[in-house]
All heavy atoms as TSV, in Angstrom:
chain	resi	resn	atom	element	x	y	z
A	1	MET	N	N	2.443	37.974	3.130
A	1	MET	CA	C	2.133	37.024	2.109
A	1	MET	C	C	3.389	36.292	1.574
A	1	MET	O	O	4.493	36.874	1.415
A	1	MET	CB	C	1.521	37.747	0.967
A	1	MET	CG	C	0.770	37.008	-0.071
A	1	MET	SD	S	-0.925	36.800	0.334
A	1	MET	CE	C	-1.408	36.322	-1.209
A	2	SER	N	N	3.287	35.025	1.418
A	2	SER	CA	C	4.412	34.212	1.008
A	2	SER	C	C	4.696	34.393	-0.509
A	2	SER	O	O	3.812	34.571	-1.317
A	2	SER	CB	C	4.008	32.749	1.277
A	2	SER	OG	O	5.054	31.863	0.685
A	3	CYS	N	N	5.930	34.298	-0.908
A	3	CYS	CA	C	6.275	34.397	-2.278
A	3	CYS	C	C	6.237	33.050	-2.958
A	3	CYS	O	O	6.192	32.998	-4.289
A	3	CYS	CB	C	7.753	34.913	-2.392
A	3	CYS	SG	S	7.976	36.625	-1.898
A	4	ARG	N	N	6.226	32.000	-2.158
A	4	ARG	CA	C	6.163	30.704	-2.788
A	4	ARG	C	C	4.787	30.323	-3.280
A	4	ARG	O	O	3.745	30.849	-2.725
A	4	ARG	CB	C	6.608	29.695	-1.847
A	4	ARG	CG	C	8.083	29.797	-1.443
A	4	ARG	CD	C	8.421	28.679	-0.428
A	4	ARG	NE	N	8.752	27.497	-1.259
A	4	ARG	CZ	C	8.891	26.304	-0.614
A	4	ARG	NH1	N	8.985	26.131	0.604
A	4	ARG	NH2	N	9.245	25.266	-1.441
A	5	GLY	N	N	4.734	29.596	-4.317
A	5	GLY	CA	C	3.393	29.034	-4.829
A	5	GLY	C	C	2.962	27.897	-3.974
A	5	GLY	O	O	3.704	27.447	-3.047
A	6	THR	N	N	1.706	27.416	-4.203
A	6	THR	CA	C	1.239	26.303	-3.443
A	6	THR	C	C	1.807	25.005	-4.036
A	6	THR	O	O	2.148	24.906	-5.158
A	6	THR	CB	C	-0.385	26.269	-3.554
A	6	THR	OG1	O	-0.637	26.150	-4.909
A	6	THR	CG2	C	-0.885	27.416	-2.883
A	7	ALA	N	N	2.016	24.024	-3.146
A	7	ALA	CA	C	2.610	22.754	-3.607
A	7	ALA	C	C	1.566	21.931	-4.415
A	7	ALA	O	O	0.354	22.019	-4.200
A	7	ALA	CB	C	3.008	21.960	-2.359
A	8	GLU	N	N	2.049	21.287	-5.387
A	8	GLU	CA	C	1.178	20.440	-6.253
A	8	GLU	C	C	0.812	19.212	-5.524
A	8	GLU	O	O	1.570	18.617	-4.763
A	8	GLU	CB	C	1.921	20.063	-7.580
A	8	GLU	CG	C	2.227	21.280	-8.474
A	8	GLU	CD	C	2.915	20.762	-9.744
A	8	GLU	OE1	O	2.769	19.646	-9.962
A	8	GLU	OE2	O	3.580	21.552	-10.350
A	9	LYS	N	N	-0.443	18.758	-5.732
A	9	LYS	CA	C	-0.904	17.529	-5.175
A	9	LYS	C	C	-0.251	16.394	-5.868
A	9	LYS	O	O	-0.178	16.328	-7.056
A	9	LYS	CB	C	-2.461	17.395	-5.288
A	9	LYS	CG	C	-3.253	18.169	-4.335
A	9	LYS	CD	C	-3.437	17.272	-3.126
A	9	LYS	CE	C	-4.469	17.928	-2.226
A	9	LYS	NZ	N	-4.654	17.126	-0.977
A	10	ARG	N	N	0.261	15.370	-5.041
A	10	ARG	CA	C	0.847	14.263	-5.578
A	10	ARG	C	C	-0.048	13.125	-5.310
A	10	ARG	O	O	-0.527	12.964	-4.240
A	10	ARG	CB	C	2.207	13.992	-4.991
A	10	ARG	CG	C	3.318	14.956	-5.438
A	10	ARG	CD	C	4.557	14.462	-4.936
A	10	ARG	NE	N	5.028	15.407	-3.908
A	10	ARG	CZ	C	5.980	15.138	-3.063
A	10	ARG	NH1	N	6.658	14.052	-3.061
A	10	ARG	NH2	N	6.329	15.996	-2.075
A	11	THR	N	N	-0.267	12.170	-6.347
A	11	THR	CA	C	-0.994	11.003	-6.104
A	11	THR	C	C	-0.051	9.899	-5.643
A	11	THR	O	O	1.044	9.846	-6.082
A	11	THR	CB	C	-1.698	10.609	-7.382
A	11	THR	OG1	O	-0.721	10.369	-8.467
A	11	THR	CG2	C	-2.748	11.694	-7.829
A	12	ALA	N	N	-0.611	8.985	-4.916
A	12	ALA	CA	C	0.238	7.825	-4.423
A	12	ALA	C	C	0.487	6.916	-5.632
A	12	ALA	O	O	-0.416	6.658	-6.443
A	12	ALA	CB	C	-0.559	7.169	-3.285
A	13	LYS	N	N	1.596	6.391	-5.644
A	13	LYS	CA	C	1.992	5.467	-6.758
A	13	LYS	C	C	1.377	4.129	-6.403
A	13	LYS	O	O	1.210	3.846	-5.235
A	13	LYS	CB	C	3.546	5.315	-6.879
A	13	LYS	CG	C	4.136	6.691	-7.319
A	13	LYS	CD	C	5.714	6.559	-7.505
A	13	LYS	CE	C	6.257	7.886	-7.836
A	13	LYS	NZ	N	7.730	7.800	-7.910
A	14	SER	N	N	1.283	3.239	-7.375
A	14	SER	CA	C	0.808	1.911	-7.202
A	14	SER	C	C	1.952	0.977	-6.805
A	14	SER	O	O	3.040	1.217	-7.138
A	14	SER	CB	C	0.018	1.382	-8.312
A	14	SER	OG	O	0.837	1.429	-9.476
A	15	ASP	N	N	1.595	-0.182	-6.170
A	15	ASP	CA	C	2.600	-1.120	-5.738
A	15	ASP	C	C	3.051	-1.928	-7.016
A	15	ASP	O	O	2.267	-2.008	-8.027
A	15	ASP	CB	C	2.063	-1.946	-4.584
A	15	ASP	CG	C	1.150	-2.993	-5.056
A	15	ASP	OD1	O	0.106	-2.623	-5.530
A	15	ASP	OD2	O	1.440	-4.176	-4.819
A	16	PRO	N	N	4.120	-2.643	-6.957
A	16	PRO	CA	C	4.660	-3.367	-8.091
A	16	PRO	C	C	3.852	-4.588	-8.413
A	16	PRO	O	O	3.852	-4.982	-9.600
A	16	PRO	CB	C	6.098	-3.737	-7.738
A	16	PRO	CG	C	6.148	-3.527	-6.246
A	16	PRO	CD	C	5.217	-2.560	-5.842
A	17	ILE	N	N	3.193	-5.216	-7.513
A	17	ILE	CA	C	2.589	-6.566	-7.756
A	17	ILE	C	C	1.055	-6.353	-8.113
A	17	ILE	O	O	0.650	-6.794	-9.210
A	17	ILE	CB	C	2.798	-7.540	-6.570
A	17	ILE	CG1	C	4.184	-7.906	-6.433
A	17	ILE	CG2	C	1.893	-8.799	-6.851
A	17	ILE	CD1	C	4.511	-8.942	-5.439
A	18	PHE	N	N	0.283	-5.805	-7.245
A	18	PHE	CA	C	-1.188	-5.591	-7.383
A	18	PHE	C	C	-1.487	-4.410	-8.334
A	18	PHE	O	O	-2.669	-4.304	-8.716
A	18	PHE	CB	C	-1.824	-5.524	-6.127
A	18	PHE	CG	C	-1.805	-6.864	-5.379
A	18	PHE	CD1	C	-1.004	-6.949	-4.128
A	18	PHE	CD2	C	-2.487	-7.943	-5.759
A	18	PHE	CE1	C	-0.936	-8.165	-3.466
A	18	PHE	CE2	C	-2.497	-9.154	-5.122
A	18	PHE	CZ	C	-1.668	-9.263	-3.933
A	19	ARG	N	N	-0.642	-3.428	-8.433
A	19	ARG	CA	C	-0.865	-2.231	-9.248
A	19	ARG	C	C	-1.997	-1.532	-8.573
A	19	ARG	O	O	-2.995	-1.043	-9.247
A	19	ARG	CB	C	-1.223	-2.467	-10.749
A	19	ARG	CG	C	-0.079	-3.272	-11.443
A	19	ARG	CD	C	0.915	-2.350	-11.968
A	19	ARG	NE	N	1.828	-3.115	-12.858
A	19	ARG	CZ	C	3.138	-3.151	-12.519
A	19	ARG	NH1	N	3.635	-2.507	-11.546
A	19	ARG	NH2	N	3.951	-3.809	-13.333
A	20	ASN	N	N	-2.042	-1.384	-7.177
A	20	ASN	CA	C	-3.152	-0.768	-6.510
A	20	ASN	C	C	-2.494	0.279	-5.556
A	20	ASN	O	O	-1.660	0.099	-4.884
A	20	ASN	CB	C	-3.810	-1.801	-5.704
A	20	ASN	CG	C	-5.201	-1.268	-5.125
A	20	ASN	OD1	O	-5.356	-0.181	-4.982
A	20	ASN	ND2	N	-5.993	-2.285	-4.957
A	21	ARG	N	N	-3.063	1.476	-5.639
A	21	ARG	CA	C	-2.695	2.572	-4.847
A	21	ARG	C	C	-3.005	2.384	-3.348
A	21	ARG	O	O	-2.217	2.789	-2.456
A	21	ARG	CB	C	-3.362	3.913	-5.290
A	21	ARG	CG	C	-2.837	4.407	-6.542
A	21	ARG	CD	C	-3.382	5.763	-6.961
A	21	ARG	NE	N	-4.542	6.040	-6.205
A	21	ARG	CZ	C	-5.180	7.175	-6.178
A	21	ARG	NH1	N	-4.689	8.157	-6.965
A	21	ARG	NH2	N	-6.190	7.510	-5.472
A	22	LEU	N	N	-4.054	1.786	-3.037
A	22	LEU	CA	C	-4.460	1.466	-1.749
A	22	LEU	C	C	-3.406	0.584	-0.983
A	22	LEU	O	O	-3.122	0.833	0.209
A	22	LEU	CB	C	-5.819	0.828	-1.594
A	22	LEU	CG	C	-6.407	0.525	-0.244
A	22	LEU	CD1	C	-6.586	1.758	0.576
A	22	LEU	CD2	C	-7.696	-0.309	-0.377
A	23	VAL	N	N	-2.916	-0.372	-1.703
A	23	VAL	CA	C	-1.859	-1.314	-1.136
A	23	VAL	C	C	-0.639	-0.569	-0.826
A	23	VAL	O	O	-0.035	-0.687	0.248
A	23	VAL	CB	C	-1.581	-2.428	-2.136
A	23	VAL	CG1	C	-0.404	-3.354	-1.605
A	23	VAL	CG2	C	-2.827	-3.365	-2.306
A	24	ASN	N	N	-0.343	0.359	-1.737
A	24	ASN	CA	C	0.888	1.142	-1.404
A	24	ASN	C	C	0.772	2.067	-0.295
A	24	ASN	O	O	1.588	2.327	0.514
A	24	ASN	CB	C	1.360	2.020	-2.687
A	24	ASN	CG	C	2.658	2.538	-2.572
A	24	ASN	OD1	O	3.559	2.022	-1.905
A	24	ASN	ND2	N	2.882	3.700	-3.258
A	25	MET	N	N	-0.422	2.665	-0.043
A	25	MET	CA	C	-0.768	3.499	1.057
A	25	MET	C	C	-0.657	2.730	2.377
A	25	MET	O	O	-0.132	3.285	3.324
A	25	MET	CB	C	-2.081	4.162	0.892
A	25	MET	CG	C	-2.134	5.247	-0.268
A	25	MET	SD	S	-3.729	5.772	-0.717
A	25	MET	CE	C	-4.142	6.837	0.621
A	26	VAL	N	N	-1.124	1.593	2.354
A	26	VAL	CA	C	-1.018	0.701	3.575
A	26	VAL	C	C	0.325	0.387	3.951
A	26	VAL	O	O	0.784	0.391	5.030
A	26	VAL	CB	C	-1.932	-0.523	3.421
A	26	VAL	CG1	C	-1.658	-1.547	4.572
A	26	VAL	CG2	C	-3.423	-0.143	3.382
A	27	VAL	N	N	1.166	0.099	2.823
A	27	VAL	CA	C	2.616	-0.212	3.064
A	27	VAL	C	C	3.343	0.995	3.658
A	27	VAL	O	O	4.128	0.821	4.610
A	27	VAL	CB	C	3.240	-0.635	1.701
A	27	VAL	CG1	C	4.795	-0.587	1.741
A	27	VAL	CG2	C	2.765	-1.988	1.269
A	28	ASN	N	N	2.966	2.156	3.239
A	28	ASN	CA	C	3.610	3.334	3.798
A	28	ASN	C	C	3.169	3.561	5.310
A	28	ASN	O	O	3.924	4.013	6.080
A	28	ASN	CB	C	3.164	4.556	2.955
A	28	ASN	CG	C	3.917	4.707	1.695
A	28	ASN	OD1	O	4.959	3.995	1.501
A	28	ASN	ND2	N	3.327	5.339	0.730
A	29	ARG	N	N	2.015	3.040	5.599
A	29	ARG	CA	C	1.497	3.146	7.116
A	29	ARG	C	C	2.373	2.101	7.850
A	29	ARG	O	O	2.564	2.319	9.058
A	29	ARG	CB	C	0.097	2.912	7.162
A	29	ARG	CG	C	-0.748	3.982	6.478
A	29	ARG	CD	C	-0.748	5.240	7.253
A	29	ARG	NE	N	-1.694	6.191	6.512
A	29	ARG	CZ	C	-1.531	7.467	6.394
A	29	ARG	NH1	N	-0.361	7.968	6.892
A	29	ARG	NH2	N	-2.377	8.150	5.817
A	30	ILE	N	N	2.512	0.884	7.205
A	30	ILE	CA	C	3.155	-0.190	8.011
A	30	ILE	C	C	4.660	0.178	8.197
A	30	ILE	O	O	5.284	-0.300	9.208
A	30	ILE	CB	C	2.996	-1.545	7.245
A	30	ILE	CG1	C	1.562	-1.922	7.231
A	30	ILE	CG2	C	3.849	-2.650	7.922
A	30	ILE	CD1	C	1.321	-3.168	6.308
A	31	MET	N	N	5.312	0.818	7.232
A	31	MET	CA	C	6.697	1.069	7.158
A	31	MET	C	C	7.204	1.586	8.603
A	31	MET	O	O	6.721	2.537	9.110
A	31	MET	CB	C	6.988	2.021	6.141
A	31	MET	CG	C	8.540	2.128	5.750
A	31	MET	SD	S	8.797	2.987	4.233
A	31	MET	CE	C	7.824	4.372	4.381
A	32	LYS	N	N	8.326	1.016	8.988
A	32	LYS	CA	C	8.946	1.306	10.216
A	32	LYS	C	C	10.415	1.719	9.912
A	32	LYS	O	O	11.056	0.916	9.316
A	32	LYS	CB	C	8.865	0.158	11.176
A	32	LYS	CG	C	9.285	0.436	12.530
A	32	LYS	CD	C	8.269	0.598	13.516
A	32	LYS	CE	C	8.737	0.658	14.888
A	32	LYS	NZ	N	7.704	1.073	15.835
A	33	ASP	N	N	10.811	2.848	10.336
A	33	ASP	CA	C	12.205	3.335	10.133
A	33	ASP	C	C	12.615	3.274	8.710
A	33	ASP	O	O	13.764	2.999	8.421
A	33	ASP	CB	C	13.170	2.514	11.012
A	33	ASP	CG	C	12.933	2.630	12.455
A	33	ASP	OD1	O	12.455	3.731	12.899
A	33	ASP	OD2	O	13.054	1.657	13.125
A	34	GLY	N	N	11.734	3.545	7.693
A	34	GLY	CA	C	12.100	3.638	6.271
A	34	GLY	C	C	12.321	2.320	5.610
A	34	GLY	O	O	12.902	2.260	4.543
A	35	LYS	N	N	11.933	1.177	6.227
A	35	LYS	CA	C	12.188	-0.171	5.616
A	35	LYS	C	C	10.997	-0.584	4.880
A	35	LYS	O	O	10.120	-1.253	5.341
A	35	LYS	CB	C	12.581	-1.149	6.765
A	35	LYS	CG	C	13.755	-0.669	7.468
A	35	LYS	CD	C	14.318	-1.801	8.371
A	35	LYS	CE	C	15.574	-1.391	8.969
A	35	LYS	NZ	N	16.415	-2.314	9.412
A	36	LYS	N	N	10.857	-0.040	3.678
A	36	LYS	CA	C	9.674	-0.358	2.885
A	36	LYS	C	C	9.606	-1.753	2.342
A	36	LYS	O	O	8.562	-2.341	2.213
A	36	LYS	CB	C	9.660	0.659	1.655
A	36	LYS	CG	C	8.302	0.613	0.879
A	36	LYS	CD	C	8.291	1.634	-0.198
A	36	LYS	CE	C	7.573	2.832	0.268
A	36	LYS	NZ	N	7.223	3.804	-0.785
A	37	SER	N	N	10.820	-2.404	2.044
A	37	SER	CA	C	10.821	-3.759	1.565
A	37	SER	C	C	10.212	-4.736	2.629
A	37	SER	O	O	9.567	-5.621	2.265
A	37	SER	CB	C	12.241	-4.139	1.167
A	37	SER	OG	O	13.151	-4.084	2.254
A	38	LEU	N	N	10.591	-4.413	3.919
A	38	LEU	CA	C	10.025	-5.278	4.972
A	38	LEU	C	C	8.551	-5.053	5.086
A	38	LEU	O	O	7.810	-6.050	5.330
A	38	LEU	CB	C	10.733	-4.883	6.295
A	38	LEU	CG	C	10.300	-5.570	7.512
A	38	LEU	CD1	C	10.555	-7.176	7.394
A	38	LEU	CD2	C	10.915	-5.113	8.749
A	39	ALA	N	N	8.081	-3.821	4.937
A	39	ALA	CA	C	6.627	-3.615	4.967
A	39	ALA	C	C	5.918	-4.346	3.853
A	39	ALA	O	O	4.855	-4.876	3.964
A	39	ALA	CB	C	6.292	-2.143	4.872
A	40	TYR	N	N	6.545	-4.383	2.656
A	40	TYR	CA	C	5.872	-5.114	1.494
A	40	TYR	C	C	5.869	-6.597	1.872
A	40	TYR	O	O	4.871	-7.272	1.515
A	40	TYR	CB	C	6.705	-4.872	0.243
A	40	TYR	CG	C	6.247	-3.716	-0.592
A	40	TYR	CD1	C	7.129	-2.674	-0.769
A	40	TYR	CD2	C	4.949	-3.617	-1.034
A	40	TYR	CE1	C	6.846	-1.495	-1.606
A	40	TYR	CE2	C	4.595	-2.535	-1.837
A	40	TYR	CZ	C	5.439	-1.427	-2.066
A	40	TYR	OH	O	5.060	-0.408	-2.782
A	41	GLN	N	N	6.863	-7.101	2.431
A	41	GLN	CA	C	6.949	-8.596	2.748
A	41	GLN	C	C	5.798	-8.946	3.814
A	41	GLN	O	O	5.095	-9.881	3.646
A	41	GLN	CB	C	8.270	-8.896	3.378
A	41	GLN	CG	C	9.454	-8.928	2.509
A	41	GLN	CD	C	10.709	-9.199	3.195
A	41	GLN	OE1	O	10.749	-9.485	4.385
A	41	GLN	NE2	N	11.886	-9.132	2.410
A	42	ILE	N	N	5.642	-8.045	4.790
A	42	ILE	CA	C	4.568	-8.243	5.793
A	42	ILE	C	C	3.252	-8.275	5.106
A	42	ILE	O	O	2.378	-9.115	5.352
A	42	ILE	CB	C	4.676	-7.150	6.912
A	42	ILE	CG1	C	5.916	-7.391	7.716
A	42	ILE	CG2	C	3.364	-7.220	7.733
A	42	ILE	CD1	C	6.234	-6.190	8.620
A	43	LEU	N	N	2.991	-7.298	4.287
A	43	LEU	CA	C	1.607	-7.110	3.604
A	43	LEU	C	C	1.438	-8.324	2.635
A	43	LEU	O	O	0.315	-8.768	2.581
A	43	LEU	CB	C	1.593	-5.851	2.932
A	43	LEU	CG	C	0.189	-5.600	2.263
A	43	LEU	CD1	C	-0.836	-5.249	3.371
A	43	LEU	CD2	C	0.265	-4.545	1.195
A	44	TYR	N	N	2.378	-8.665	1.829
A	44	TYR	CA	C	2.177	-9.770	0.894
A	44	TYR	C	C	1.932	-11.087	1.516
A	44	TYR	O	O	1.215	-11.864	1.034
A	44	TYR	CB	C	3.371	-9.849	-0.076
A	44	TYR	CG	C	3.446	-8.640	-1.048
A	44	TYR	CD1	C	4.699	-8.163	-1.546
A	44	TYR	CD2	C	2.322	-7.963	-1.369
A	44	TYR	CE1	C	4.688	-7.086	-2.414
A	44	TYR	CE2	C	2.296	-6.947	-2.296
A	44	TYR	CZ	C	3.577	-6.506	-2.787
A	44	TYR	OH	O	3.565	-5.441	-3.775
A	45	ARG	N	N	2.661	-11.270	2.735
A	45	ARG	CA	C	2.393	-12.505	3.399
A	45	ARG	C	C	0.946	-12.502	3.994
A	45	ARG	O	O	0.289	-13.566	3.880
A	45	ARG	CB	C	3.356	-12.699	4.665
A	45	ARG	CG	C	4.558	-13.513	4.264
A	45	ARG	CD	C	5.327	-13.872	5.444
A	45	ARG	NE	N	6.515	-13.028	5.455
A	45	ARG	CZ	C	7.007	-12.301	6.519
A	45	ARG	NH1	N	6.538	-12.478	7.759
A	45	ARG	NH2	N	8.114	-11.542	6.373
A	46	ALA	N	N	0.492	-11.373	4.473
A	46	ALA	CA	C	-0.912	-11.297	4.947
A	46	ALA	C	C	-1.932	-11.505	3.860
A	46	ALA	O	O	-2.919	-12.277	3.984
A	46	ALA	CB	C	-1.091	-9.905	5.602
A	47	VAL	N	N	-1.610	-10.967	2.723
A	47	VAL	CA	C	-2.491	-11.100	1.503
A	47	VAL	C	C	-2.588	-12.525	1.098
A	47	VAL	O	O	-3.593	-13.129	0.745
A	47	VAL	CB	C	-2.127	-10.241	0.431
A	47	VAL	CG1	C	-2.750	-10.498	-0.906
A	47	VAL	CG2	C	-2.396	-8.782	0.786
A	48	LYS	N	N	-1.389	-13.252	1.125
A	48	LYS	CA	C	-1.346	-14.655	0.716
A	48	LYS	C	C	-2.146	-15.501	1.672
A	48	LYS	O	O	-2.902	-16.410	1.321
A	48	LYS	CB	C	0.068	-15.162	0.766
A	48	LYS	CG	C	0.238	-16.506	0.190
A	48	LYS	CD	C	1.706	-16.952	0.339
A	48	LYS	CE	C	2.355	-16.935	-0.900
A	48	LYS	NZ	N	3.832	-17.458	-0.949
A	49	LYS	N	N	-2.123	-15.226	2.989
A	49	LYS	CA	C	-2.912	-15.929	3.907
A	49	LYS	C	C	-4.411	-15.754	3.762
A	49	LYS	O	O	-5.240	-16.654	3.845
A	49	LYS	CB	C	-2.494	-15.586	5.345
A	49	LYS	CG	C	-1.210	-16.200	5.700
A	49	LYS	CD	C	-0.916	-15.802	7.190
A	49	LYS	CE	C	0.475	-16.501	7.581
A	49	LYS	NZ	N	0.855	-16.151	8.985
A	50	ILE	N	N	-4.847	-14.424	3.428
A	50	ILE	CA	C	-6.133	-14.122	3.189
A	50	ILE	C	C	-6.665	-15.008	1.989
A	50	ILE	O	O	-7.782	-15.587	2.024
A	50	ILE	CB	C	-6.397	-12.656	2.944
A	50	ILE	CG1	C	-6.183	-11.914	4.274
A	50	ILE	CG2	C	-7.719	-12.375	2.335
A	50	ILE	CD1	C	-6.133	-10.391	4.073
A	51	GLN	N	N	-5.849	-15.023	0.938
A	51	GLN	CA	C	-6.242	-15.761	-0.281
A	51	GLN	C	C	-6.392	-17.279	-0.026
A	51	GLN	O	O	-7.322	-17.929	-0.472
A	51	GLN	CB	C	-5.259	-15.574	-1.389
A	51	GLN	CG	C	-5.590	-16.167	-2.683
A	51	GLN	CD	C	-4.669	-15.872	-3.829
A	51	GLN	OE1	O	-3.467	-15.479	-3.536
A	51	GLN	NE2	N	-5.045	-15.978	-5.002
A	52	GLN	N	N	-5.495	-17.832	0.854
A	52	GLN	CA	C	-5.595	-19.324	1.166
A	52	GLN	C	C	-6.838	-19.584	1.988
A	52	GLN	O	O	-7.486	-20.595	1.754
A	52	GLN	CB	C	-4.378	-19.639	2.001
A	52	GLN	CG	C	-3.147	-19.753	1.027
A	52	GLN	CD	C	-1.865	-20.035	1.830
A	52	GLN	OE1	O	-1.888	-20.012	3.109
A	52	GLN	NE2	N	-0.782	-20.269	1.133
A	53	LYS	N	N	-7.161	-18.713	2.963
A	53	LYS	CA	C	-8.309	-18.911	3.868
A	53	LYS	C	C	-9.646	-18.650	3.224
A	53	LYS	O	O	-10.560	-19.409	3.383
A	53	LYS	CB	C	-8.196	-18.180	5.081
A	53	LYS	CG	C	-7.092	-18.692	6.000
A	53	LYS	CD	C	-7.059	-17.992	7.264
A	53	LYS	CE	C	-5.984	-18.567	8.178
A	53	LYS	NZ	N	-6.064	-18.078	9.593
A	54	THR	N	N	-9.745	-17.541	2.371
A	54	THR	CA	C	-11.094	-17.272	1.840
A	54	THR	C	C	-11.267	-17.794	0.405
A	54	THR	O	O	-12.386	-17.873	-0.067
A	54	THR	CB	C	-11.287	-15.773	1.784
A	54	THR	OG1	O	-10.263	-15.142	0.925
A	54	THR	CG2	C	-11.147	-15.193	3.101
A	55	GLU	N	N	-10.160	-18.106	-0.318
A	55	GLU	CA	C	-10.144	-18.728	-1.638
A	55	GLU	C	C	-10.892	-17.650	-2.614
A	55	GLU	O	O	-11.586	-18.041	-3.537
A	55	GLU	CB	C	-10.873	-19.978	-1.746
A	55	GLU	CG	C	-9.994	-21.047	-0.930
A	55	GLU	CD	C	-10.714	-22.408	-0.958
A	55	GLU	OE1	O	-11.848	-22.552	-1.414
A	55	GLU	OE2	O	-10.049	-23.359	-0.456
A	56	THR	N	N	-10.738	-16.282	-2.357
A	56	THR	CA	C	-11.209	-15.335	-3.187
A	56	THR	C	C	-10.128	-14.383	-3.531
A	56	THR	O	O	-9.035	-14.487	-2.948
A	56	THR	CB	C	-12.381	-14.556	-2.534
A	56	THR	OG1	O	-11.976	-13.967	-1.314
A	56	THR	CG2	C	-13.563	-15.493	-2.188
A	57	ASN	N	N	-10.431	-13.276	-4.250
A	57	ASN	CA	C	-9.457	-12.240	-4.509
A	57	ASN	C	C	-9.150	-11.599	-3.205
A	57	ASN	O	O	-10.074	-10.949	-2.611
A	57	ASN	CB	C	-10.021	-11.270	-5.573
A	57	ASN	CG	C	-9.039	-10.276	-6.073
A	57	ASN	OD1	O	-7.972	-10.235	-5.572
A	57	ASN	ND2	N	-9.476	-9.472	-6.949
A	58	PRO	N	N	-7.996	-11.530	-2.816
A	58	PRO	CA	C	-7.613	-10.877	-1.547
A	58	PRO	C	C	-7.712	-9.388	-1.514
A	58	PRO	O	O	-8.022	-8.775	-0.473
A	58	PRO	CB	C	-6.120	-11.244	-1.290
A	58	PRO	CG	C	-5.569	-11.642	-2.651
A	58	PRO	CD	C	-6.716	-12.150	-3.410
A	59	LEU	N	N	-7.784	-8.706	-2.667
A	59	LEU	CA	C	-7.881	-7.334	-2.751
A	59	LEU	C	C	-9.362	-6.927	-2.440
A	59	LEU	O	O	-9.588	-5.893	-1.893
A	59	LEU	CB	C	-7.478	-6.737	-4.075
A	59	LEU	CG	C	-6.020	-6.693	-4.209
A	59	LEU	CD1	C	-5.657	-6.077	-5.621
A	59	LEU	CD2	C	-5.219	-5.972	-3.182
A	60	LEU	N	N	-10.247	-7.755	-2.789
A	60	LEU	CA	C	-11.693	-7.485	-2.474
A	60	LEU	C	C	-11.874	-7.501	-0.952
A	60	LEU	O	O	-12.653	-6.693	-0.385
A	60	LEU	CB	C	-12.586	-8.504	-3.206
A	60	LEU	CG	C	-12.628	-8.427	-4.703
A	60	LEU	CD1	C	-13.499	-9.529	-5.230
A	60	LEU	CD2	C	-13.180	-7.074	-5.162
A	61	VAL	N	N	-11.285	-8.469	-0.348
A	61	VAL	CA	C	-11.344	-8.623	1.191
A	61	VAL	C	C	-10.636	-7.516	1.805
A	61	VAL	O	O	-11.056	-6.834	2.810
A	61	VAL	CB	C	-10.765	-9.911	1.680
A	61	VAL	CG1	C	-10.716	-10.002	3.136
A	61	VAL	CG2	C	-11.529	-11.073	1.049
A	62	PHE	N	N	-9.543	-7.044	1.233
A	62	PHE	CA	C	-8.755	-6.007	1.706
A	62	PHE	C	C	-9.426	-4.642	1.727
A	62	PHE	O	O	-9.322	-3.841	2.538
A	62	PHE	CB	C	-7.449	-5.902	0.946
A	62	PHE	CG	C	-6.434	-4.947	1.476
A	62	PHE	CD1	C	-5.851	-5.152	2.626
A	62	PHE	CD2	C	-6.122	-3.830	0.715
A	62	PHE	CE1	C	-4.869	-4.271	3.146
A	62	PHE	CE2	C	-5.218	-2.938	1.113
A	62	PHE	CZ	C	-4.541	-3.145	2.363
A	63	LYS	N	N	-10.207	-4.409	0.583
A	63	LYS	CA	C	-10.876	-3.146	0.456
A	63	LYS	C	C	-12.126	-3.064	1.426
A	63	LYS	O	O	-12.491	-1.927	1.725
A	63	LYS	CB	C	-11.421	-3.044	-0.970
A	63	LYS	CG	C	-10.258	-2.749	-1.929
A	63	LYS	CD	C	-10.788	-2.532	-3.393
A	63	LYS	CE	C	-9.616	-2.300	-4.323
A	63	LYS	NZ	N	-10.160	-2.120	-5.695
A	64	LEU	N	N	-12.687	-4.176	1.862
A	64	LEU	CA	C	-13.850	-4.050	2.749
A	64	LEU	C	C	-13.276	-3.743	4.015
A	64	LEU	O	O	-13.686	-3.029	4.899
A	64	LEU	CB	C	-14.525	-5.452	2.806
A	64	LEU	CG	C	-15.099	-5.893	1.503
A	64	LEU	CD1	C	-15.700	-7.326	1.667
A	64	LEU	CD2	C	-16.198	-4.934	1.139
């Protein structure tokens, strides 16, 4: 039997612009070699294009 206790569950933090945990989770999946700022740039550009093409809230499209 292990002497250590079980690890506490950590919740994902929200991203700085949209304040959404799902966005941050996607950024962590996109991230390559620890370059989180590059992953944020990629995602925010994609969200901007979604907003321009659909003219709706991009997070609603993103969640679907």
